[in-house]
FIVO-507370 format. One record per residue (C-alpha): residue in one letter; x, y, z. Coordinates in steps of 0.2 Angstrom, whole numbers, padded with zeros to 4 digits, always signed. Example, Ala and Ser with C-alpha at 12.3 -4.5 7.8 and 13.67 -1.06 7.14 Angstrom:
a+0062-0022+0039
s+0068-0005+0036
***
This chain:
m-1016-0253-0015
s-1000-0253-0023
i-0987-0240-0020
t-0976-0235-0036
n-0956-0235-0034
y-0950-0218-0038
t-0931-0217-0044
l-0921-0202-0042
d-0920-0200-0060
k-0938-0199-0063
c-0944-0186-0050
k-0928-0173-0051
y-0932-0155-0058
i-0923-0149-0074
h-0920-0131-0070
s-0915-0120-0086
k-0918-0100-0085
l-0931-0091-0094
k-0927-0079-0109
n-0933-0061-0107
v-0948-0064-0119
l-0966-0067-0115
y-0980-0074-0127
l-0998-0069-0125
i-1012-0078-0132
s-1029-0068-0131
e-1043-0078-0124
d-1055-0071-0139
h-1043-0079-0153
v-1041-0096-0146
k-1054-0110-0150
d-1047-0123-0137
i-1033-0128-0126
h-1032-0147-0119
i-1020-0158-0110
d-1014-0174-0116
n-1000-0184-0110
g-0995-0170-0098
e-0992-0158-0112
a-1003-0144-0117
y-1012-0141-0135
i-1019-0127-0145
s-1030-0128-0158
g-1041-0115-0167
l-1030-0100-0167
t-1037-0086-0176
e-1023-0072-0173
l-1004-0075-0170
p-0998-0074-0152
l-0991-0058-0148
r-0972-0058-0142
i-0967-0045-0128
n-0947-0043-0127
g-0942-0035-0111
f-0930-0038-0096
n-0929-0045-0079
i-0944-0056-0082
q-0947-0067-0066
y-0960-0082-0063
s-0967-0089-0048
e-0980-0103-0044
e-0987-0107-0027
t-0997-0122-0023
s-1012-0124-0010
l-1023-0138-0006
d-1041-0135-0001
e-1052-0150-0005
r-1042-0148-0022
y-1025-0142-0028
k-1024-0124-0033
f-1010-0116-0042
e-1007-0097-0040
k-0994-0090-0055
k-0987-0073-0056
i-0976-0068-0071
t-0968-0049-0069
l-0958-0042-0084
s-0952-0024-0087
m-0952-0015-0103
k-0942+0002-0106
g-0953+0018-0109
y-0972+0018-0107
v-0983+0003-0111
n-1001+0006-0109
y-1011-0009-0103
k-1024-0006-0118
v-1011-0012-0130
f-1015-0029-0125
g-1033-0026-0126
g-1040-0039-0116
r-1036-0055-0105
y-1023-0066-0111
y-1015-0085-0110
a-0997-0084-0105
i-0983-0094-0111
v-0963-0092-0107
e-0949-0099-0115
d-0933-0105-0108
n-0916-0105-0115
d-0917-0122-0122
g-0932-0115-0133
i-0943-0125-0124
y-0962-0118-0121
y-0973-0118-0105
m-0992-0114-0104
v-0993-0105-0088
n-1012-0106-0087
v-1022-0118-0097
d-1039-0115-0089
f-1041-0097-0085
p-1032-0082-0094
s-1022-0069-0084
r-1027-0053-0076
i-1016-0039-0082
t-1008-0025-0070
h-0995-0012-0073
t-0985+0001-0065
f-0978+0015-0076
n-0963+0026-0068
l-0954+0041-0076
s-0942+0052-0066
h-0925+0059-0067
d-0917+0039-0065
v-0931+0029-0072
n-0942+0026-0088
q-0950+0009-0088
t-0967+0000-0086
d-0967-0015-0075
f-0981-0029-0079
t-0987-0042-0068
f-0998-0057-0075
h-1008-0066-0062
s-1019-0080-0065
l-1027-0094-0053
s-1027-0112-0061
n-1033-0129-0057
f-1017-0136-0066
p-0998-0132-0063
t-0987-0125-0077
i-0987-0138-0092
k-0976-0139-0107
l-0982-0134-0123
n-0983-0145-0138
a-0980-0132-0151
d-0968-0122-0162
f-0977-0106-0168
e-0973-0089-0175
a-0978-0072-0166
d-0980-0054-0169
n-0970-0043-0161
l-0975-0029-0149
p-0971-0010-0158
c-0958+0001-0152
l-0965+0008-0136
g-0952+0019-0128
y-0935+0028-0126
n-0922+0022-0116
v-0921+0040-0107
y-0925+0047-0090
g-0932+0063-0083
i-0946+0078-0086
d-0942+0093-0096
s-0959+0102-0092
l-0975+0102-0085
k-0990+0112-0088
l-1007+0113-0080
i-1024+0120-0084
y-1042+0119-0075
k-1050+0104-0079
n-1065+0113-0086
y-1056+0123-0099
a-1048+0109-0108
r-1054+0094-0119
l-1044+0080-0127
d-1049+0074-0144
t-1039+0057-0146
e-1049+0056-0163
n-1043+0072-0171
k-1027+0072-0161
t-1030+0089-0153
v-1030+0096-0137
a-1043+0111-0136
t-1042+0125-0123
t-1052+0140-0116
d-1039+0147-0106
a-1020+0148-0105
w-1008+0134-0099
r-0998+0138-0084
n-0980+0131-0086
i-0974+0123-0068
e-0957+0128-0062
f-0953+0113-0053
i-0936+0112-0042
g-0921+0103-0052
n-0926+0085-0055
s-0940+0084-0043
c-0955+0081-0055
s-0960+0064-0058
l-0976+0053-0066
q-0982+0037-0061
e-0997+0027-0068
v-1004+0011-0059
y-1017+0000-0067
d-1023-0013-0054
g-1033-0023-0068
e-1049-0012-0064
k-1045+0007-0063
v-1030+0017-0068
t-1023+0030-0055
d-1011+0042-0063
t-1001+0053-0051
i-0990+0069-0054
s-0977+0074-0040
f-0965+0090-0039
q-0958+0101-0028
i-0957+0121-0028
p-0950+0132-0015
l-0961+0138-0001
n-0965+0158-0004
h-0965+0166+0012
k-0972+0180+0007
i-0989+0185+0016
g-1005+0176+0009
w-0995+0160+0001
s-1006+0150+0011
w-1022+0156+0003
n-1015+0154-0014
l-1012+0135-0008
l-1030+0134-0003
e-1036+0142-0020
f-1025+0129-0029
l-1033+0114-0020
d-1050+0119-0023
n-1049+0116-0042
l-1046+0100-0054
y-1033+0100-0066
a-1027+0092-0083
s-1009+0092-0087
i-0996+0090-0101
i-0979+0081-0097
v-0965+0083-0109
p-0951+0071-0105
k-0933+0075-0109
g-0925+0068-0124
g-0940+0069-0136
d-0951+0054-0130
n-0970+0054-0130
v-0979+0068-0123
y-0990+0062-0110
y-1008+0069-0108
s-1016+0066-0089
g-1030+0072-0080
f-1043+0073-0095
n-1055+0061-0088
f-1059+0067-0072
g-1048+0079-0067
l-1031+0079-0057
e-1035+0082-0039
p-1021+0092-0028
s-1013+0089-0011
y-0997+0096-0005
s-0986+0094+0009
i-0971+0105+0017
s-0955+0102+0023
s-0945+0115+0032
s-0928+0120+0032
s-0919+0127+0048
n-0902+0129+0038
n-0897+0148+0032
g-0900+0151+0014
e-0909+0134+0009
s-0927+0136+0005
d-0942+0128+0012
i-0951+0116+0000
i-0968+0112-0004
t-0972+0096-0013
v-0987+0095-0023
t-0995+0079-0028
l-1009+0077-0043
v-1020+0061-0043
e-1035+0055-0055
s-1042+0039-0055
s-1052+0034-0070
n-1054+0019-0082
y-1043+0027-0096
g-1026+0033-0089
l-1013+0042-0098
t-1014+0046-0117
a-0996+0046-0124
a-0993+0054-0142
v-0981+0064-0151
d-0991+0073-0163
y-1006+0081-0156
e-1009+0099-0160
e-1014+0111-0147
e-1030+0122-0151
d-1036+0138-0143
y-1054+0141-0142
d-1057+0158-0138
t-1075+0160-0144
t-1088+0165-0132
h-1107+0166-0131
w-1120+0173-0120
r-1134+0162-0112
y-1150+0167-0101
v-1149+0162-0083
k-1161+0160-0069
y-1148+0163-0055
v-1132+0167-0052
d-1126+0159-0035
e-1141+0166-0025
v-1146+0180-0035
i-1162+0177-0045
c-1161+0183-0063
y-1180+0183-0069
e-1196+0190-0063
c-1213+0184-0065
v-1225+0191-0079
g-1240+0181-0078
y-1246+0165-0073
a-1232+0152-0073
r-1223+0164-0085
a-1207+0173-0082
r-1194+0183-0092
y-1175+0183-0091
l-1166+0198-0083
v-1148+0193-0085
q-1137+0186-0098
q-1121+0176-0093
e-1106+0175-0105
v-1098+0156-0105
d-1083+0150-0116
s-1084+0135-0129
f-1086+0123-0114
g-1099+0132-0105
n-1087+0140-0092
p-1092+0157-0085
t-1081+0170-0089
g-1088+0181-0075
d-1096+0195-0087
y-1114+0198-0088
k-1127+0207-0095
v-1143+0215-0089
k-1160+0219-0097
d-1161+0237-0100
g-1167+0246-0085
y-1162+0233-0071
q-1143+0238-0070
s-1145+0245-0052
q-1154+0230-0047
y-1139+0219-0052
q-1124+0230-0045
m-1117+0215-0038
l-1113+0207-0055
n-1100+0213-0066
v-1112+0221-0079
v-1102+0224-0096
g-1118+0228-0106
t-1136+0226-0109
f-1149+0219-0119
s-1167+0224-0124
n-1175+0208-0130
d-1189+0201-0121
e-1185+0182-0119
q-1199+0173-0109
f-1201+0155-0103
t-1212+0144-0093
d-1209+0143-0075
i-1220+0133-0062
d-1212+0146-0048
c-1222+0159-0056
a-1240+0150-0056
g-1251+0158-0044
q-1240+0173-0039
s-1237+0187-0050
c-1225+0196-0039
k-1206+0190-0034
l-1196+0195-0018
n-1179+0196-0018
t-1168+0200-0002
n-1156+0194+0009
i-1166+0196+0026
p-1165+0179+0035
s-1180+0169+0041
v-1173+0172+0058
i-1165+0189+0064
t-1155+0187+0081
y-1150+0203+0092
s-1137+0203+0105
a-1141+0223+0109
a-1151+0238+0104
t-1144+0241+0087
c-1148+0240+0067
h-1145+0227+0054
t-1146+0232+0036
y-1151+0219+0023
t-1155+0224+0002
l-1173+0221-0004
s-1182+0223-0021
a-1198+0215-0027
s-1207+0215-0045
c-1222+0224-0036
d-1225+0236-0022
w-1221+0229-0004
n-1221+0235+0014
i-1217+0228+0031
s-1231+0226+0044
g-1233+0219+0061
l-1216+0227+0068
a-1216+0226+0088
p-1216+0243+0096
y-1198+0242+0101
m-1194+0237+0082
t-1193+0249+0066
a-1190+0248+0047
t-1182+0261+0037
p-1189+0262+0023
s-1204+0251+0028
s-1212+0251+0010
g-1206+0252-0008
s-1210+0253-0026
g-1208+0236-0038
n-1192+0235-0048
t-1181+0245-0037
q-1168+0238-0024
y-1168+0246-0007
s-1155+0246+0007
v-1166+0241+0022
s-1162+0244+0041
i-1172+0233+0054
c-1168+0241+0071
s-1172+0237+0090
t-1175+0251+0101
s-1173+0241+0115
f-1166+0223+0122
v-1173+0210+0133
a-1164+0194+0132
g-1175+0179+0129
q-1188+0191+0120
e-1196+0185+0104
t-1207+0192+0089
t-1211+0193+0072
f-1215+0206+0057
n-1221+0202+0040
i-1215+0206+0022
n-1229+0209+0011
y-1228+0207-0008
g-1242+0206-0021
s-1252+0193-0013
s-1240+0185-0004
v-1233+0186+0014
r-1216+0181+0021
m-1214+0181+0041
v-1198+0184+0049
n-1194+0178+0067
v-1184+0191+0078
k-1174+0184+0093
f-1165+0193+0108
g-1150+0183+0114
e-1136+0185+0126
p-1124+0198+0119
s-1110+0190+0110
f-1092+0199+0109
i-1091+0190+0090
n-1105+0190+0077
p-1112+0184+0069
t-1111+0167+0080
s-1116+0155+0063
a-1116+0157+0045
n-1125+0149+0031
t-1115+0147+0015
n-1117+0138-0002
c-1104+0123-0009
l-1091+0136-0015
e-1075+0141-0009
q-1077+0157+0000
n-1071+0168+0015
v-1084+0170+0030
v-1081+0186+0041
f-1085+0187+0060
t-1083+0204+0068
f-1077+0209+0086
d-1072+0226+0094
s-1054+0230+0090
y-1050+0234+0108
c-1052+0218+0114
p-1044+0205+0102
v-1049+0187+0100
t-1039+0171+0097
v-1043+0153+0091
t-1043+0140+0104
s-1051+0127+0095
n-1050+0123+0076
p-1054+0103+0074
y-1057+0105+0055
s-1040+0113+0052
l-1048+0128+0042
a-1037+0141+0036
y-1040+0159+0044
q-1034+0177+0047
i-1036+0187+0063
t-1036+0208+0060
n-1039+0222+0070
s-1057+0218+0072
n-1062+0203+0060
l-1060+0183+0060
i-1058+0179+0042
v-1062+0160+0039
n-1057+0152+0023
i-1072+0138+0019
p-1066+0126+0007
r-1076+0119-0009
n-1088+0105-0004
y-1088+0093-0018
n-1099+0081-0009
e-1118+0078-0012
s-1120+0081+0006
a-1120+0097+0016
t-1107+0098+0030
t-1105+0108+0046
y-1089+0117+0052
s-1085+0124+0070
m-1073+0132+0079
t-1070+0140+0095
v-1062+0157+0099
e-1058+0166+0116
n-1057+0185+0118
c-1046+0196+0129
y-1057+0193+0144
g-1055+0175+0143
n-1074+0173+0137
t-1076+0158+0124
q-1088+0157+0110
t-1092+0142+0098
l-1094+0148+0079
t-1103+0137+0067
i-1103+0137+0048
n-1116+0127+0038
q-1110+0124+0020
d-1123+0118+0007
k-1120+0102-0004
t-1115+0101-0022
y-1129+0100-0033
v-1128+0084-0047
k-1138+0078-0060
w-1135+0066-0075
v-1141+0071-0093
s-1141+0060-0109
s-1131+0066-0122
g-1129+0054-0139
y-1121+0037-0137
m-1106+0029-0132
c-1097+0012-0139
v-1093-0002-0127
s-1086-0018-0133
g-1095-0016-0151
s-1112-0011-0143
s-1119+0007-0141
y-1125+0015-0124
v-1132+0030-0118
k-1120+0043-0113
e-1124+0052-0098
i-1115+0068-0095
k-1112+0075-0077
y-1118+0092-0073
t-1115+0101-0055
g-1121+0116-0047
a-1120+0126-0031
t-1139+0129-0031
n-1153+0117-0038
y-1157+0130-0051
d-1141+0133-0062
y-1131+0118-0068
t-1113+0119-0077
v-1108+0105-0088
t-1093+0094-0083
s-1082+0082-0094
e-1087+0067-0083
y-1098+0055-0091
r-1104+0037-0088
q-1112+0022-0096
g-1131+0022-0097
t-1142+0008-0104
l-1140-0002-0119
i-1145+0005-0135
t-1141-0008-0148
s-1130-0024-0145
g-1118-0027-0160
d-1122-0009-0166
t-1114-0005-0183
r-1109+0013-0177
c-1097+0004-0166
q-1087-0007-0178
s-1070-0001-0183
t-1060-0003-0199
k-1041-0005-0199
k-1028-0003-0212
w-1009-0002-0214
e-0999+0014-0216
f-0982+0021-0217
r-0980+0035-0206
n-0961+0041-0207
h-0955+0027-0194
y-0940+0015-0199
y-0933-0001-0193
c-0915-0004-0194
i-0912-0024-0198
d-0892-0030-0201
g-0888-0013-0205
n-0902-0010-0218
k-0915+0004-0216
y-0934-0003-0219
e-0950+0006-0218
c-0960+0005-0202
i-0978+0000-0207
e-0989+0004-0193
e-1010-0002-0192
v-1022+0012-0190
e-1040+0012-0184
s-1056+0022-0189
y-1074+0021-0184
d-1080+0033-0197
g-1068+0031-0212
v-1061+0048-0209
n-1051+0050-0193
w-1038+0037-0190
t-1028+0033-0174
p-1015+0021-0172
t-1017+0003-0164
y-0998+0003-0161
q-0996-0014-0170
t-0981-0013-0183
t-0973-0023-0196
v-0957-0022-0208
g-0961-0013-0225
n-0951-0011-0240
l-0932-0008-0240
v-0927+0009-0241
e-0906+0008-0241
s-0894-0006-0238
g-0880-0003-0228
s-0888+0014-0222
t-0878+0025-0212
f-0894+0029-0203
c-0892+0013-0195
n-0873+0014-0190
q-0876+0030-0178
t-0869+0030-0161
t-0884+0031-0150
l-0885+0039-0132
y-0903+0031-0132
e-0914+0021-0143
w-0930+0012-0146
r-0929-0009-0146
l-0941-0020-0154
n-0932-0037-0151
t-0916-0035-0140
n-0909-0049-0151
k-0914-0044-0170
y-0922-0027-0173
q-0915-0008-0168
c-0929+0005-0170
e-0926+0024-0175
g-0911+0031-0164
i-0904+0049-0161
a-0884+0050-0163
t-0883+0064-0152
i-0877+0068-0136
y-0883+0080-0123
r-0877+0090-0107
w-0881+0103-0097
t-0869+0119-0094
d-0871+0135-0082
s-0879+0149-0091
g-0883+0163-0078
t-0897+0163-0066
t-0916+0159-0067
c-0930+0163-0055
i-0942+0149-0047
g-0956+0157-0039
y-0946+0171-0028
d-0931+0161-0026
k-0915+0163-0038
y-0906+0148-0044
q-0891+0145-0056
r-0897+0142-0073
a-0891+0128-0085
i-0894+0129-0103
k-0895+0112-0114
q-0881+0109-0127
v-0879+0095-0140
s-0864+0087-0147
y-0863+0078-0163
d-0846+0071-0165
g-0845+0062-0148
g-0844+0076-0137
t-0828+0085-0147
t-0838+0100-0150
w-0854+0107-0142
e-0868+0118-0146
n-0885+0125-0140
v-0900+0115-0144
s-0913+0125-0154
p-0925+0132-0147
a-0915+0135-0132
e-0919+0124-0117
y-0915+0129-0099
s-0915+0120-0081
a-0915+0128-0064
t-0900+0120-0053
t-0891+0125-0037
l-0902+0137-0026
i-0892+0155-0024
e-0904+0165-0015
a-0919+0163-0007
n-0934+0177-0008
s-0923+0186-0020
t-0928+0204-0025
d-0922+0200-0041
c-0935+0187-0043
g-0948+0200-0037
y-0949+0196-0020
d-0957+0212-0010
y-0950+0212+0008
s-0963+0227+0012
t-0977+0214+0012
q-0966+0205+0026
y-0967+0207+0045
l-0951+0214+0053
t-0942+0199+0053
f-0924+0194+0061
v-0915+0180+0052
p-0902+0172+0065
t-0886+0166+0058
e-0881+0159+0073
s-0890+0152+0089
g-0894+0166+0102
t-0908+0174+0111
f-0918+0189+0107
s-0926+0202+0119
f-0936+0218+0119
s-0935+0233+0131
g-0950+0244+0130
s-0950+0261+0134
s-0946+0266+0151
s-0960+0280+0149
s-0978+0278+0159
t-0987+0286+0146
v-0986+0271+0133
n-0996+0254+0135
n-0979+0245+0127
s-0977+0232+0140
s-0977+0218+0127
i-0973+0213+0110
q-0980+0200+0099
y-0968+0187+0088
s-0969+0171+0076
t-0957+0159+0074
d-0967+0150+0060
n-0970+0162+0047
g-0985+0171+0055
y-0995+0156+0057
t-0996+0157+0076
w-0991+0173+0087
k-0985+0172+0105
t-0982+0187+0117
l-0965+0192+0124
n-0967+0203+0139
r-0954+0216+0143
g-0938+0210+0152
n-0940+0192+0144
s-0930+0184+0129
i-0932+0170+0117
s-0920+0157+0112
v-0918+0154+0092
s-0907+0143+0082
s-0898+0147+0066
g-0909+0150+0051
n-0926+0150+0062
k-0934+0167+0057
v-0944+0177+0070
m-0958+0190+0064
w-0962+0204+0074
k-0978+0215+0075
s-0987+0226+0088
s-1001+0239+0086
t-1001+0246+0103
f-0986+0257+0105
r-0989+0277+0106
y-0979+0292+0108
t-0964+0291+0122
l-0949+0303+0126
d-0936+0287+0121
g-0945+0278+0106
i-0955+0263+0108
g-0941+0252+0114
r-0926+0243+0109
f-0920+0226+0103
s-0905+0216+0107
s-0897+0200+0103
t-0883+0187+0110
g-0881+0180+0091
k-0877+0187+0075
f-0893+0190+0064
n-0900+0200+0049
i-0916+0211+0047
e-0927+0210+0034
g-0946+0215+0032
n-0958+0230+0035
i-0953+0240+0051
m-0972+0247+0050
s-0979+0231+0057
l-0971+0236+0074
l-0984+0251+0074
y-0999+0243+0063
g-1000+0226+0067
d-1007+0215+0054
n-1013+0230+0044
f-0994+0237+0040
s-0993+0233+0021
g-0994+0250+0011
q-0993+0260+0027
t-0982+0276+0024
i-0985+0288+0038
l-0977+0287+0056
p-0990+0293+0068
e-0980+0301+0082
i-0962+0307+0084
l-0947+0297+0090
e-0955+0281+0085
f-0940+0272+0080
s-0928+0281+0089
e-0914+0270+0096
l-0921+0254+0091
f-0906+0244+0087
r-0894+0255+0097
d-0878+0247+0103
c-0885+0230+0095
i-0867+0223+0091
n-0874+0207+0083
v-0885+0214+0069
i-0876+0210+0051
s-0885+0217+0038
a-0902+0228+0036
e-0901+0228+0018
n-0918+0222+0016
l-0927+0232+0030
i-0940+0241+0023
l-0942+0259+0029
p-0957+0265+0019
a-0962+0282+0026
t-0959+0296+0015
t-0964+0310+0026
l-0954+0309+0042
t-0957+0315+0060
n-0946+0323+0073
y-0932+0310+0077
c-0941+0296+0072
y-0925+0287+0066
r-0913+0296+0078
e-0897+0285+0083
m-0908+0270+0077
f-0891+0260+0073
r-0879+0270+0083
g-0865+0259+0090
c-0870+0244+0079
t-0852+0240+0076
s-0855+0224+0066
l-0867+0231+0053
t-0862+0231+0035
t-0876+0236+0025
a-0889+0250+0028
p-0908+0249+0022
e-0914+0260+0008
l-0920+0278+0014
p-0933+0284+0003
a-0941+0298+0012
t-0942+0317+0004
t-0950+0326+0017
m-0938+0328+0033
e-0941+0334+0050
m-0930+0340+0064
q-0916+0327+0068
c-0926+0313+0059
y-0908+0305+0054
y-0899+0312+0069
g-0884+0300+0073
m-0894+0285+0064
f-0878+0275+0059
s-0865+0285+0071
g-0851+0273+0075
c-0855+0259+0065
t-0837+0254+0061
s-0842+0240+0048
l-0853+0249+0038
t-0848+0248+0018
t-0865+0250+0010
v-0877+0263+0011
p-0892+0270+0000
n-0886+0277-0018
s-0896+0293-0014
l-0904+0302+0000
p-0917+0309-0012
a-0924+0324-0001
t-0922+0340-0012
d-0929+0353+0000
l-0925+0353+0018
s-0934+0368+0024
n-0948+0361+0032
t-0955+0377+0043
f-0965+0369+0057
p-0958+0373+0070
n-0940+0373+0068
g-0939+0367+0050
a-0929+0351+0047
y-0914+0356+0059
n-0901+0345+0061
c-0910+0331+0049
y-0894+0323+0044
s-0881+0327+0058
e-0870+0314+0063
m-0878+0302+0053
f-0862+0292+0047
h-0851+0299+0062
g-0837+0288+0064
c-0840+0275+0050
t-0822+0271+0047
s-0824+0258+0034
l-0836+0268+0022
t-0828+0272+0006
t-0844+0279-0003
a-0857+0292+0002
p-0874+0293-0004
e-0880+0306-0016
l-0886+0323-0008
p-0897+0332-0021
a-0903+0344-0009
t-0903+0362-0016
t-0912+0371-0001
l-0904+0368+0015
i-0909+0370+0034
d-0898+0377+0049
g-0886+0361+0053
c-0893+0349+0041
y-0877+0340+0036
s-0866+0346+0051
e-0854+0334+0057
m-0863+0320+0044
f-0846+0311+0038
q-0835+0317+0054
g-0822+0304+0056
c-0826+0292+0040
t-0806+0289+0037
s-0809+0278+0023
l-0820+0289+0014
t-0810+0297-0002
t-0825+0305-0012
a-0838+0318-0005
p-0856+0318-0012
e-0857+0331-0025
l-0865+0347-0016
p-0876+0356-0027
a-0884+0369-0017
t-0879+0389-0021
t-0884+0396-0004
l-0878+0389+0011
i-0887+0390+0029
g-0881+0393+0046
s-0870+0379+0051
c-0876+0368+0037
y-0858+0360+0032
q-0851+0363+0050
n-0838+0349+0053
m-0846+0339+0039
f-0829+0329+0034
y-0818+0332+0050
g-0805+0319+0053
c-0810+0310+0034
t-0790+0308+0032
s-0792+0299+0016
l-0803+0312+0007
n-0797+0321-0009
y-0810+0325-0018
v-0823+0338-0016
k-0835+0345-0028
c-0846+0361-0019
l-0855+0373-0031
a-0860+0386-0017
t-0858+0405-0022
d-0865+0411-0006
i-0856+0405+0010
s-0859+0421+0020
a-0870+0411+0034
n-0864+0410+0051
n-0851+0393+0053
c-0860+0386+0037
t-0842+0378+0033
n-0834+0379+0050
y-0821+0365+0051
w-0830+0356+0037
l-0814+0350+0029
n-0801+0350+0043
n-0789+0335+0045
v-0793+0328+0027
s-0779+0322+0014
s-0765+0334+0011
t-0767+0334-0008
g-0784+0332-0017
t-0795+0343-0030
f-0809+0353-0026
v-0821+0358-0040
k-0831+0374-0037
a-0843+0385-0047
s-0834+0395-0060
s-0844+0411-0053
m-0837+0409-0034
s-0821+0418-0030
g-0824+0420-0011
w-0818+0404-0006
p-0807+0404+0010
t-0791+0392+0010
g-0789+0380+0026
a-0800+0370+0036
d-0816+0381+0035
g-0813+0383+0016
i-0803+0374+0002
p-0789+0364+0011
n-0771+0371+0008
g-0762+0360-0005
w-0776+0355-0015
t-0780+0359-0033
v-0793+0370-0038
q-0804+0368-0054
n-0820+0376-0060
a-0836+0365-0062
***
């Protein structure tokens, strides 16, 4: 054996950088590749190689030895814009070129596997390709010099998503042949935060996964979590429009985008909590990118006969194996139910559970094996097993197509009614007159020649009922009932089911079960006595069947096309958009062969400053409908030295970075502030898009106008429709501190505790009297109770060691979870002194006091001594009671903003003392108050406005006083000590009542204007009438 001598010059490598270009040769268009003398040769090419001009090309080769050498090669290349893997249309041999013009064959024996990732967001818009191959040979120099076709213009070098629209998948169809998007429902525009929306497509060589992600503000309104659950229960199709006029992207039209979400919470005051929503679809097709698709609305509907609607039977037997339809269901053009139904004449009462909009009279019959041997049909929700935990009654519905009766009842069982006529719906009560734990019995329901047996069991009493429930696969709420005097809590929730607890119900939300197998959920509850009970919910599967429907073409051959149908029962199915490849019909089917041609489609190339037509290849399977293949070539010269090709571009398409520039846009864009806008309930700064055609010297708004939301101004803004009346009473700390609640000292009330939540009402804890909770700035605290009753000093008093604002509905302190919509105060003194001397409360602007009819002392001294309070809540009440607002804001020395009006017009409530002193001392000592609320009352009561504004030293103008007849002490000391007051308009004509104006304008401004009724001549001068030195005018 000899050893060859290797010299340095023979074994050193020659390094040269690669050009940003890649050549691909389809395995279908090459006859032979062979190696001779260390170089690769290609023969029998039937199509030119495809040249890809990209950037950031990288090549790697790893060698391993396993009995023989293996060479793993990988090429990565990036391209601007979106390039779908289908552009390449198969598997390819890859060729790279170095800066010296030498070509290298990367894989000579096996073609490359192609994968790609496309990303579109505010800072990226590109497709990254990977060409991966495993070979028995290293990369070899190619002995060839060839021409190549250029890959067509593929994308703008622009960034960001301008808009996103969603629709339920079942209500949209994408027709790529006719370039249309057909829908039977409206698109929903998604108002996402700023630049948070992004789009990604990943092709792993087998399947394509599209992912859309965006952020929206968290809506703290009660019920937001249920809305998210409803959102998760559907599949979606989408239209994504990038900024700058790039392709429009269509996603989710194959199997539907499946949603998920996550929540991130902010503890900073004024910042909104964020929901990040993600939509994902995996399919064999991926995105569709186009610029010329038309949207069409299919608003037609039609009626179809149905045998079942959920568990409701919608037919009746009329003979052996014969039945007639009793219900028609309205569906849209895609077969989706609209929710409306028609029933056969005379059967309206039997189908009251449906949304019946009409009737039909025709007798449509069909063959049904269920009617074989049985001419009578039973329809009832009486279960096969009835369980009793006490001597009680259970009520059900029952109907049959023939006469029926109940027999075999035990002596301690009754049924009312126990028989009935055919084709009539009954409400049947099955009662147990006694209870013996462990006892069992049965009874029969007889209809026609059939008998249905029902089992009856007597179990140990349960504090919550039922303890188990059966549901179909649809999303729905299951209700469990308990005694309201002994509330329950959920102690174990292993499946993270959403639930809500009311006064006597536990409402559990069960998500849609898309699986083809049933599932079982459980949760454990505990009542006020410490007893526990496990609740079980059995949910049925989704029923699926595949139905043949025409043919589909795959690689030039025809196959059976199978459409997927799904249903909540095994009787009633709905068509979906999902389909699959069935058995082979014809290999090389002529129906699956296409015709191609070249045509001009109003696109242009620029070459050396000259404008040329861009000729594009299109393809058709029927000779009528043509779609682009995205192959292009240069056509006729349009204009030499064209100004079109000399425009300054902000972004452009490039066919070849060294030679060709495709059509560009000679514009510059910017966003500038223009008012405000709402996203959900949050108010944002709004920006409008502007365009400049002269390099930024002059600007104008784009047409049609385009807007974007930028900086958050206010979370949960009433300007954006947020309704604080649906929110629990809430404290919003602006600095860290503690909250405490002192219950009433009265022994006649069960008020030793109150409940609070620090996670937006998801969980609640108890705060006992005398204890406190610590909070951080921005960490909201919600409050509720339903146990407070009448006391001599109100329900209690809040205090705080840190500054805070108040918002939400005060009624959650009286009605617990059922506060929304409540306007009645059950007792007197309810909120008397509730925040008295709480010097850290800043604003009550968003506090809701919804009662319109008040009770005695209900708001008496509610905020008295709150020296930091700047803003009062709205006060909508129109029916007053004795001292209802007495001293409500007395001593609030920082108060500057009060309601525009106190709307009551008649203060003469007569029981037992009328609205005596109803507004007395209401704003006493509010030294910062400059504007008073309107006082429209024309019928007064004793002391109604006495001392109302006494000591308001900054008040300059009194509210107009329209009453013509004054009552005893009604205006007494009303403006006493208002040293800046210089304008009063009072239209009284009868001031004879005792002390009605006693000292009412004492110690006011030395000069001012007094406007009186023109017929009134009896005004005295001085502190009890018109101040000395003031000018008098007639109204």
